[in-house]
C-alpha positions in Angstrom: -3.8 1.9 26.4 -1.7 0.9 23.4 -4.5 -1.4 22.2 -6.9 1.5 22.3 -4.6 3.6 20.1 -4.3 0.6 17.6 -8.1 0.4 17.4 -8.2 4.1 16.7 -5.5 3.7 14.1 -7.4 0.9 12.4 -10.6 2.9 12.3 -8.8 6.0 11.0 -7.1 3.9 8.3 -10.3 2.2 7.2 -12.1 5.6 6.9 -9.2 6.8 4.8 -9.0 3.8 2.4 -12.8 3.7 2.1 -12.4 6.7 -0.1 -11.4 4.3 -2.9 -14.7 2.4 -2.8 -17.0 5.0 -4.4 -14.5 5.5 -7.3 -14.2 1.7 -7.8 -18.0 1.4 -7.9 -18.4 4.3 -10.3 -15.7 2.8 -12.5 -17.5 -0.6 -12.6 -20.8 1.1 -13.4 -19.5 3.5 -16.1 -16.5 1.5 -17.4 -14.8 4.8 -17.7 -11.9 6.2 -15.7 -10.3 8.6 -18.1 -10.1 11.4 -15.5 -8.3 9.2 -13.1 -4.6 10.2 -13.0 -2.1 7.3 -13.3 0.6 9.6 -11.8 -1.4 10.4 -8.7 -2.4 6.8 -8.1 1.2 5.6 -8.5 2.4 8.2 -6.0 -0.3 7.4 -3.5 0.3 3.6 -4.0 4.0 4.1 -3.5 3.4 6.0 -0.3 1.0 3.4 1.0 3.5 0.7 0.2 6.1 2.5 2.2 3.6 3.0 5.1 3.1 -0.8 5.0 6.9 -1.4 5.3 7.0 1.2 8.1 4.1 -0.6 9.9 6.2 -3.8 9.9 9.2 -1.9 11.3 7.2 -0.4 14.2 5.1 -3.5 14.5 1.8 -1.7 14.1 -1.2 -3.8 13.1 -3.2 -0.6 12.3 -0.6 0.7 9.9 0.1 -2.7 8.3 -3.5 -3.6 7.6 -4.9 -0.3 6.5 -1.9 0.6 4.3 -1.9 -2.9 2.7 -5.6 -2.5 2.0 -4.9 0.9 0.5 -2.3 -0.6 -1.8 -4.7 -3.3 -3.0 -7.6 -0.8 -3.6 -5.2 1.6 -5.4 -3.9 -1.2 -7.6 -7.5 -2.2 -8.4 -8.2 1.3 -9.6 -5.0 1.4 -11.7 -5.8 -2.0 -13.3 -9.4 -0.9 -14.0 -8.3 2.3 -15.7 -5.8 0.4 -17.8 -8.3 -2.3 -18.7 -11.1 0.2 -19.6 -8.7 2.4 -21.7 -7.6 -0.6 -23.7 -11.2 -1.6 -24.5 -11.9 1.9 -26.0 -9.1 1.6 -28.5 
């Protein structure tokens, strides 16, 4: 039964972090992310990082993998925003 819940957790986490993908694609296409908030992304990234730590504490593959992926995608967006804003100046 626990394995079934882990699978559900992985699917739920993947659905959640997939929300970054359209923004990353749009950013690559337009090379513009001015409307993206650093503050929001830093807060979400911090939360995802803490979820990753929590996942290790409770030994949950679902929490660890999806939260780690969220941190990576979030960092990607932040770095893209920074890079594109530097090129405009």
